[in-house]
N, C-alpha and C positions, 0 to 999 in steps of 0.2 A: 212040683214044689219047689218052690224057688230056694237055691242054696246062697247064705251069706258070708261072703267072702269076705275079709279083710282089703280096705281098698288099696290101691296100687298106686302110691302117688304121681303123677304123669311129669314128665319133665321135658319131653315134646312132642310133639304131633306130627304123624303123618301125613295129613291132608294135605295136598299138595295147594287146595283153594286156600289154606289158613295163611294169610301172611304174616299175622304178630296182633299184638295189643297195642291200644295207644291208653295212657292214665292219664288223666287231668286232674290237676290239683287247682283251687282257687283260695286267695284270703286277703286278710287285710293285717299287713304287717308294721308297726309305727319304730321308721327309723332314726336314730339319733344321726342327726346331721351337722359335722362342725365344718366350719369356715367358709367362704364364700363362693362356693361353687354347687349352689342348689337355689332354682329359681323361686323356690317356696320361702325361702331366708332371705334370701336378695329380697325379692317381693314385699315381704314384712319388712323389712329395715329400712323399704323406700317409702311406708307409709301405707299399704296396700290395707285396704279394710278387709278384703274378702278372705284375707288368710293370714295369718292363721286363726280356726274356729276359736269361737269363747267357751270358758266353761259354760258351767251352769248358773254359776254367779254374776258371768257376764266380765270376767277376768279373761286378758289374752291368753291363749295356752303357750308355751313356750317354745320359740318360734325355729328352736331345732328338733324337734319333735314333728318328723314329716310322715304323716301315715301314706302308705304304698300301696295300693291291690295291686296283685301276680296272682297271675296265671301260668301255671308249670305245665306244658304237655309233651311227655314222653314216649316217642315212639317204640316199642318194646319187642324183643325176637321172642319167641315162643320158647322158653326157658323158665319154668318154675322151680320154686324151691320145694323140698321134701313135705313142705304141708299145703302145694298149691296155690303160692303164692308168687309172682312178678318181686316182689320187694317190701320189705317193712315200711308200712303209711303210718303207722301210729305216731312217732315222732315228727313226722315232718314240717306239720304247723309249731309245734317245738323249735324245730331247728330254724325256721324262719323269725319266728320271734326272738330267738338268741342271735341270731345274725343280727337283726334290727337293733337289739339293745346294745351290743358292742361297739356300734358308732361306727360312722366313715367321714373321711374326709374328700371321696370320690364323687364327681358329678354321678347322676343316676345312669346315665349312659355307659358310664365304666362301673358303677355298681350292681348292674344288672348281669354284667360280663364275669365280674369276680363271684359273683353271688351262684349265677349259672356254673362254671368252673368247680366253686367249691360242694356244689350239689355231687354234681357229679364224682367228684374226689369220695365226698359221704357216701353214695349207694355203691361205690368200688371195694369201700372198706369193709359196710357196714353187709352186705348181701353179695359176695363175690360172683358168687354164679349168674347175676344179674348182665342181662346184656340190652344196654339203651342203644338204640340203633340212630337216633334222631332228638334232639331236643329244643324247645322252644321255652324261654320265660319271659312276661310281658311285666315289667313294672308301670303302673299309672301313679305317679305323686300325687297328692293333692293339690291343687282342688280339683284335679280327676280331670282335666281339661286336653290331655295330650298321653300318650304311648309310647315307650322304647320296647325294642324285641331282641334278646339276642338269640340268633341261630346256631345249634351245634349240630354236626353229623348231616346225616341224611333228612330226605324231604317228610314232612309230616303233613 
């Protein structure tokens, strides 16, 4: 007869072959970009027809609203919270959307680094048990013909 015991929340694993977790998230966030330091804004102001895209009515969208595809990859230690999770995933997309809506004067090269630093700080505040060993954050601004990656910590 099987005994039903309450689950014991795991915190770490003792198997020497287990090296940790990799968490990957992707999304698209519209960043409000001000100033002359954004290739999409500059191209639009020079009369490019590719960007920004037009609305359904055929009018140009705001050239300061730049969609950025992002890819987040975190190498995590094998430490879980009392529920068995690495960190709270529920608010990640909302956090990126709020970050984009807040606006920036920075170039994409600078904003990917500052966003990565702020994300690390957010996880540290919200989930203090969490250990991120390494992280990459990739931004690909519209028209999505190039990517820039910020690397933090160990190799992924």
